[in-house]
C-alpha positions in Angstrom: -21.7 8.7 -90.0 -24.6 9.2 -92.4 -23.5 10.3 -95.8 -25.5 11.5 -98.8 -25.1 12.0 -102.6 -27.0 11.4 -105.8 -26.7 9.0 -108.7 -24.6 10.1 -111.7 -23.0 12.9 -109.6 -20.0 13.4 -111.9 -17.7 13.4 -108.9 -18.3 15.3 -105.6 -16.0 16.2 -102.8 -15.7 13.5 -100.2 -15.7 16.0 -97.3 -19.0 17.4 -98.5 -20.9 14.1 -98.2 -22.0 14.5 -94.5 -25.8 14.5 -94.4 -26.0 16.6 -91.2 -23.4 19.1 -92.4 -20.5 17.5 -90.6 -17.4 16.3 -92.5 -16.8 12.5 -92.9 -13.5 11.4 -91.4 -10.8 8.9 -92.2 -12.7 6.0 -90.7 -15.6 6.7 -93.2 -13.1 6.8 -96.1 -11.6 3.5 -94.9 -15.0 1.8 -94.7 -16.1 3.0 -98.1 -12.7 2.2 -99.7 -13.4 -1.5 -99.0 -16.2 -1.5 -101.5 -15.2 1.3 -103.9 -14.0 0.6 -107.4 -15.2 -3.0 -107.2 -17.8 -4.5 -109.5 -21.3 -5.1 -108.3 -21.1 -8.7 -109.2 -18.1 -9.3 -106.9 -19.6 -7.2 -104.1 -22.9 -9.1 -104.1 -21.0 -12.4 -104.1 -18.9 -11.5 -101.1 -21.6 -9.6 -99.2 -24.8 -11.6 -98.9 -26.7 -8.8 -97.2 -26.2 -6.4 -100.1 -29.2 -6.6 -102.5 -29.0 -5.1 -105.9 -32.0 -4.9 -108.3 -32.6 -6.2 -110.9 -30.0 -8.8 -110.4 -31.8 -10.3 -107.5 -35.0 -10.5 -109.6 -33.2 -12.1 -112.6 -35.3 -10.1 -115.1 -32.7 -9.5 -117.8 -28.9 -9.1 -118.3 -28.4 -5.4 -118.1 -24.7 -5.3 -117.4 -24.9 -3.5 -114.1 -22.8 -6.3 -112.5 -19.7 -5.1 -114.3 -19.7 -1.6 -112.9 -18.8 -0.4 -109.3 -21.4 1.2 -107.1 -19.1 4.2 -106.8 -15.5 5.2 -107.4 -13.1 6.9 -104.9 -10.4 9.1 -106.5 -7.6 11.0 -104.8 -5.1 10.8 -101.9 -6.7 9.5 -98.7 -4.1 11.4 -96.7 -5.7 14.6 -98.0 -9.5 14.0 -97.8 -10.2 17.4 -99.1 -8.9 16.3 -102.5 -10.8 13.0 -102.6 -13.9 12.7 -104.8 -16.7 10.1 -104.9 -18.3 9.4 -108.3 -21.5 7.4 -108.6 -23.3 5.8 -111.6 -26.9 4.7 -112.1 -27.3 2.8 -108.8 -29.4 4.4 -106.1 -30.6 3.4 -102.6 -29.0 2.7 -99.3 -25.6 1.2 -98.5 -23.7 0.6 -95.2 -20.5 -0.8 -94.0 -19.3 -0.7 -90.4 -20.6 2.5 -88.9 -20.8 4.4 -92.2 -24.0 4.6 -94.1 -24.3 6.1 -97.6 -27.6 7.2 -99.1 -27.6 7.6 -102.9 -30.8 9.4 -104.1 -31.8 9.9 -107.6 -30.5 13.1 -109.2 -34.1 14.4 -109.2 -34.3 14.5 -105.4 -35.3 17.9 -104.0 -33.0 20.3 -102.2 -34.2 19.0 -98.8 -33.1 15.6 -100.0 -36.6 14.0 -100.2 -36.2 11.6 -103.1 -39.9 11.6 -104.2 -38.9 10.4 -107.8 -37.2 7.2 -106.7 -39.9 6.2 -104.2 -42.6 7.0 -106.7 -41.1 4.7 -109.3 -40.6 2.0 -106.7 -44.2 2.2 -105.7 -45.4 1.9 -109.3 -43.0 -0.9 -110.2 -43.6 -3.0 -107.1 -47.3 -2.2 -106.9 -47.1 -0.5 -103.5 -50.4 1.4 -102.7 -49.2 3.7 -100.0 -49.3 7.5 -100.3 -47.3 8.5 -97.2 -43.7 9.1 -98.2 -42.6 8.8 -94.6 -43.3 5.1 -94.7 -40.5 4.5 -97.3 -37.5 6.3 -95.9 -37.1 4.9 -92.3 -34.4 2.8 -90.8 -31.8 3.0 -93.6 -33.8 1.2 -96.3 -35.5 -1.5 -94.1 -38.9 -0.2 -95.1 -38.0 -0.5 -98.8 -37.0 -4.2 -98.2 -40.5 -4.9 -96.7 -42.3 -3.1 -99.5 -40.5 -5.4 -102.0 -41.3 -8.5 -100.1 -44.9 -8.9 -101.4 -43.8 -9.0 -105.0 -41.2 -11.6 -104.4 -43.6 -13.6 -102.4 -46.1 -13.6 -105.2 -43.5 -14.6 -107.7 -42.3 -17.5 -105.5 -45.7 -18.9 -104.7 -46.6 -18.9 -108.4 -44.2 -21.9 -108.5 -46.1 -23.5 -105.6 -45.3 -23.8 -101.9 -41.8 -24.9 -101.4 -41.5 -28.5 -100.3 -38.4 -30.1 -98.7 -37.5 -33.4 -97.1 -37.4 -33.2 -93.3 -36.5 -35.8 -90.8 -39.1 -36.5 -88.1 -38.6 -38.3 -84.8 -41.8 -40.2 -84.1 -43.0 -42.6 -81.5 -46.2 -44.4 -82.4 -47.6 -47.7 -83.8 -47.5 -46.6 -87.5 -43.8 -47.3 -88.3 -42.8 -45.6 -91.6 -39.0 -45.3 -91.4 -35.9 -46.4 -89.6 -36.4 -47.7 -86.1 -34.3 -45.8 -83.5 -33.3 -48.6 -81.2 -31.7 -46.7 -78.4 -34.6 -44.2 -78.3 -37.1 -47.0 -78.4 -35.5 -48.8 -75.4 -35.3 -45.5 -73.5 -38.9 -44.5 -74.1 -40.9 -47.7 -74.7 -39.8 -50.2 -72.0 -42.0 -51.8 -70.9 -43.4 -52.2 -74.4 -46.8 -50.5 -74.8 -47.5 -50.9 -78.5 -45.5 -47.8 -79.7 -42.2 -47.9 -81.6 -39.6 -45.1 -81.8 -38.5 -44.4 -85.4 -37.2 -41.7 -87.7 -39.1 -40.9 -91.0 -38.0 -38.7 -93.8 -40.9 -36.9 -95.6 -41.4 -34.0 -98.0 -43.3 -31.3 -96.3 -44.5 -27.8 -96.7 -43.4 -26.9 -93.1 -39.6 -26.6 -93.5 -36.9 -24.0 -92.6 -37.6 -21.9 -95.7 -41.3 -21.6 -95.4 -40.8 -21.0 -91.6 -38.4 -18.1 -92.6 -41.1 -16.6 -94.8 -43.7 -17.0 -92.0 -41.3 -15.2 -89.5 -40.9 -12.4 -92.0 -44.7 -12.0 -92.4 -45.1 -11.9 -88.7 -42.4 -9.3 -88.3 -43.9 -7.1 -91.0 -47.3 -7.3 -89.2 -45.6 -5.5 -86.2 -45.0 -2.4 -88.3 -47.4 0.5 -88.5 -47.9 -0.1 -92.2 -47.7 -3.9 -92.1 -51.5 -4.5 -92.3 -51.9 -2.3 -95.3 -48.9 -3.9 -97.0 -50.0 -7.5 -96.5 -53.6 -6.7 -97.5 -52.8 -4.5 -100.5 -54.6 -6.9 -102.9 -56.3 -10.3 -102.9 -53.3 -12.1 -104.3 -50.9 -11.1 -101.5 -53.6 -11.9 -99.0 -54.0 -15.4 -100.4 -50.2 -15.9 -100.5 -50.0 -14.9 -96.8 -52.8 -17.4 -95.9 -51.0 -20.2 -97.8 -47.8 -19.6 -95.9 -49.6 -19.4 -92.5 -51.5 -22.7 -93.3 -48.3 -24.4 -94.3 -46.3 -23.5 -91.2 -48.3 -25.0 -88.4 -45.0 -25.5 -86.4 -44.4 -21.7 -86.3 -42.9 -20.5 -83.0 -41.8 -16.9 -82.6 -39.1 -18.0 -80.1 -37.4 -20.1 -82.8 -36.6 -17.2 -85.0 -32.9 -17.2 -84.5 -32.7 -21.0 -85.2 -34.8 -20.6 -88.4 -32.5 -17.8 -89.6 -29.4 -20.0 -88.9 -30.9 -22.8 -90.9 -31.3 -20.5 -93.9 -27.9 -18.9 -94.0 -27.0 -21.3 -96.9 -28.8 -20.2 -100.1 -31.2 -22.7 -101.5 -30.3 -24.3 -104.9 -33.3 -25.9 -106.6 -33.8 -26.4 -110.3 -37.6 -25.7 -110.1 -38.1 -23.3 -107.1 -35.8 -20.7 -108.6 -38.0 -17.7 -107.4 -37.4 -18.7 -103.7 -33.7 -17.8 -103.7 -34.2 -14.0 -103.9 -37.2 -14.3 -101.5 -35.0 -16.2 -99.0 -32.3 -13.5 -99.3 -34.7 -10.6 -98.7 -36.3 -12.4 -95.8 -32.9 -12.8 -94.1 -32.1 -9.1 -94.8 -35.4 -8.0 -93.2 -35.0 -10.2 -90.1 -31.3 -9.4 -89.6 -31.4 -5.8 -90.6 -31.0 -4.1 -87.2 -28.1 -6.5 -86.2 -26.3 -5.6 -89.5 -27.0 -1.8 -89.3 -25.5 -1.3 -85.9 -22.7 -3.9 -86.0 -19.8 -1.4 -86.1 -17.2 -4.1 -86.2 -18.8 -5.8 -89.2 -16.6 -5.6 -92.3 -19.4 -6.8 -94.6 -21.5 -4.4 -96.7 -25.3 -4.4 -96.4 -28.1 -2.4 -98.1 -30.4 -2.3 -101.0 -29.7 -0.6 -104.3 -31.6 -0.2 -107.6 -30.3 0.4 -111.1 -31.8 3.7 -112.2 -31.9 2.7 -115.8 -33.8 -0.6 -115.0 -36.2 1.2 -112.6 -36.9 3.9 -115.2 -37.7 1.3 -117.9 -39.9 -0.7 -115.6 -41.8 2.4 -114.5 -42.4 3.4 -118.1 -43.8 -0.1 -118.7 -46.6 0.7 -116.2 -47.5 3.7 -118.3 -46.8 2.7 -121.9 -48.1 -0.8 -121.9 -51.7 0.4 -121.1 -51.2 2.9 -123.9 -50.8 0.0 -126.5 -47.0 -0.5 -126.5 -45.3 -3.9 -126.2 -42.5 -4.3 -123.6 -40.3 -7.1 -124.7 -38.4 -9.2 -122.0 -35.2 -10.7 -123.3 -34.6 -12.8 -120.3 -37.9 -14.6 -120.9 -37.7 -14.4 -124.7 -41.0 -12.6 -124.9 -41.9 -9.9 -127.5 -38.8 -10.0 -129.7 -38.6 -8.5 -133.2 -36.4 -10.4 -135.6 -33.6 -9.3 -137.9 -33.8 -12.7 -139.5 -34.8 -16.2 -138.4 -33.1 -17.1 -135.1 -31.8 -13.5 -134.5 -34.1 -11.7 -132.1 -33.8 -8.1 -131.0 -35.5 -6.5 -128.0 -36.4 -2.8 -128.2 -37.6 -1.4 -124.9 -41.0 -0.5 -126.3 -42.7 -0.7 -129.7 -46.2 -0.4 -131.1 -47.5 -2.1 -134.2 -46.8 -5.3 -136.1 -43.4 -6.3 -137.4 -44.8 -7.9 -140.6 -47.6 -5.5 -141.7 -50.1 -6.4 -144.4 -48.3 -3.8 -146.6 -45.8 -1.1 -146.2 -48.6 1.4 -146.4 -49.8 0.3 -142.9 -46.7 1.2 -140.9 -47.5 4.9 -140.2 -48.7 4.1 -136.7 -45.8 1.8 -135.9 -43.6 3.4 -133.2 -40.3 2.5 -131.5 -39.3 3.9 -128.1 -36.0 3.3 -126.2 -35.9 4.2 -122.5 -32.8 6.2 -121.4 -32.0 7.3 -117.9 -29.8 10.3 -118.9 -30.0 13.9 -120.2 -31.0 14.0 -123.9 -32.0 17.6 -124.5 -30.2 20.8 -125.7 -32.0 24.1 -125.5 -31.3 26.7 -128.1 -30.3 29.9 -126.4 -32.3 32.1 -128.7 -35.6 30.2 -128.6 -37.7 27.7 -126.7 -36.8 25.0 -129.3 -35.4 21.8 -127.9 -32.9 19.9 -130.1 -32.6 16.2 -129.8 -29.3 14.9 -128.4 -28.5 11.4 -129.7 -25.3 9.5 -129.0 -24.0 7.6 -132.1 -24.8 4.2 -130.6 -28.3 5.2 -129.5 -29.2 6.6 -132.9 -27.8 3.6 -134.8 -29.8 1.2 -132.5 -33.0 3.2 -132.9 -32.7 3.4 -136.7 -32.1 -0.4 -136.8 -35.2 -1.1 -134.8 -37.2 1.2 -137.0 -36.0 -0.4 -140.2 -36.7 -4.0 -139.2 -40.0 -3.3 -137.6 -40.7 -1.3 -139.9 -41.7 2.0 -138.3 -42.0 5.6 -139.5 -41.5 7.1 -136.0 -39.1 6.5 -133.2 -37.4 8.2 -130.3 -35.8 8.1 -126.9 -37.9 8.7 -123.8 -36.1 10.0 -120.7 -36.7 11.8 -117.4 -36.7 15.6 -117.9 -35.6 17.9 -115.1 -35.4 21.4 -116.5 -36.9 23.9 -114.1 -38.7 25.8 -116.8 -40.9 22.9 -117.7 -41.6 21.5 -114.2 -45.0 23.1 -114.0 -46.1 21.5 -117.2 -47.3 17.8 -117.1 -47.1 17.4 -120.9 -44.3 15.6 -122.7 -41.3 17.7 -123.7 -40.7 16.8 -127.3 -37.6 17.9 -129.3 -37.7 19.1 -132.9 -38.1 16.0 -135.1 -35.3 15.0 -137.3 -36.1 13.6 -140.8 -34.3 10.4 -141.8 -32.9 10.0 -145.3 -33.1 6.7 -147.1 -36.5 5.1 -146.4 -37.8 8.1 -144.5 -39.3 8.5 -141.0 -38.6 10.8 -138.1 -36.8 10.6 -134.8 -37.1 12.7 -131.7 -36.5 12.7 -127.9 -39.5 12.6 -125.5 -38.9 14.1 -122.0 -41.1 13.1 -119.1 -41.1 16.1 -116.8 -40.1 15.3 -113.2 -41.3 18.1 -110.8 -40.0 19.5 -107.6 -42.8 19.5 -105.0 -42.9 20.3 -101.3 -45.3 17.5 -100.5 -45.3 13.9 -101.8 -49.0 13.9 -102.5 -48.5 16.9 -104.8 -45.7 15.0 -106.6 -47.9 12.0 -107.1 -50.8 14.2 -108.4 -48.4 15.8 -111.0 -47.1 12.4 -112.1 -50.6 11.0 -112.4 -51.5 13.9 -114.7 -48.4 13.4 -116.7 -49.2 9.7 -117.2 -52.7 10.5 -118.3 -51.2 12.9 -120.9 -48.8 10.3 -122.1 -51.6 7.7 -122.6 -53.7 10.2 -124.5 -50.8 11.7 -126.4 -51.1 12.2 -130.2 -47.3 11.8 -130.5 -47.6 8.0 -130.1 
C-alpha cells in the first residue's frame, strides 16, 4: 500500500496514513516495523538500496546517521492507537509491498511537495520546470536527476581505471601463455600465440555500469534534457561513452552483478556513491515490485542539510561565505588550531579595526519554526533556543560581527503572498553590543509549480538585494 506523511509530523495516527484514503493494515505495520526506531547508519549499512543524503555525498558530518527515519509507537494489536513520528528526513521509502512517501511539511493540501522538489532542483542544478517529471515511479526520477551531479564529481577525479584480464591470441605476446588454449586454437602453428594479459583500462565493470545508466536515462522522456543540461555534463557523458567501447545492452545484468560489491579505492572516492546510485537506477523496478523482498529501498534527504544547501545558492551570490567543515574550507578560528564553521558569514574575521565590523554578519540556517506572533499586533518575536542563541553569540564575538540571526523557512499563511523576508523584532545584546533576529523565508502555497517557482525567484531576488544583510 502507498502511505503518506510529512517530515517533523509530531506523531500521526498510523491508520490515517493511506494515500488513497484506505487504511493501512497489519502487513504494512509489519513491513515498516522492520526499519522503525533504527538508526539511519545501521539501516543504510544493511540495506544497500536505501540512499540517504548527505551521507552518500560525504559533504559533512551532520549527525543524521544517529537518528531513525521514523518511530512507531503503540500496540500493534490495536492499529488505531499506533502513531508514526518522523524527523527531518523526507523522500521515498519502500519495503516489501509497502511504500511510504515523506513530503516536506510545506507540501500543499493536494500533497504536491513543490518546496522539496524546488530545493532539489536548485541544489542539484536541475533545469526542469515541469513538476510532473520529479514525482514518478516512487522516487526513480529523483535518482536520475541526482545522477549528473555525482557523475561530474566522480569524473573530476578522472575516468576510473581498473586492472582487467584479457584473453588474446596474436603474435604480440604480453602476458602468460595459455598452453591448453594455444594447443586448441593454434595447431597447426600459424604465428599466433594464445596468452592472458592483465592491463589497466578505462573499459571496466564500473565504467560499463555508468554507461548502462546513461543509456537507460536516455530512454526517458526527459533524459535528453537531463544529459544536455550544461556543457560539463555533456562532456562527462562523451568521456564515458568513449571509454566504454565494449558496451553491449544485452550484458546489463552481467555488469550489474559485477558491481554488487562496492568499490574501495583510496583515490577514486567519488565513484562509490556514483556506483550505488547507478545500481539503484538500473535495479529500481525489480526492487519496487519485489513483494517478498525484506530489504528497504528508496531515497531520502535530510531537510536541514537540503535547506542549508539551498540557502547557499542564494546567499553566496549575495556576498556570504559558506564554510564546509568536511573540506576544512572557510572556517573562523577561536584560537590557533580550533576552527569553527558557522553556516554563513559576511566580512573578515580580523578587520583592520573594530570600527570596520558594522557590515559583518552571521547567519545560521535552521529547518524549524522560529517565530512567535504577538496576538495584539503584527509584531514577530524571535524564538531562540538556548543552544542556538549561545552558538550565534559565540560566532558573532569571534568574528567579530554586530549583526546575526537564524534564517528559516516561514510557512504562516498571512505572509504567503509576500515575497519579502519576515524579520522578527531585533534583540539588543548586552556586553559588546550588537543585535540578533530571526529571518523567515516565506514558502508559498500555489496551485501550479510554475507559480511556486516564480514566487521563490522573486523572494531570492529580494534576499540578494536586502538591506538587512
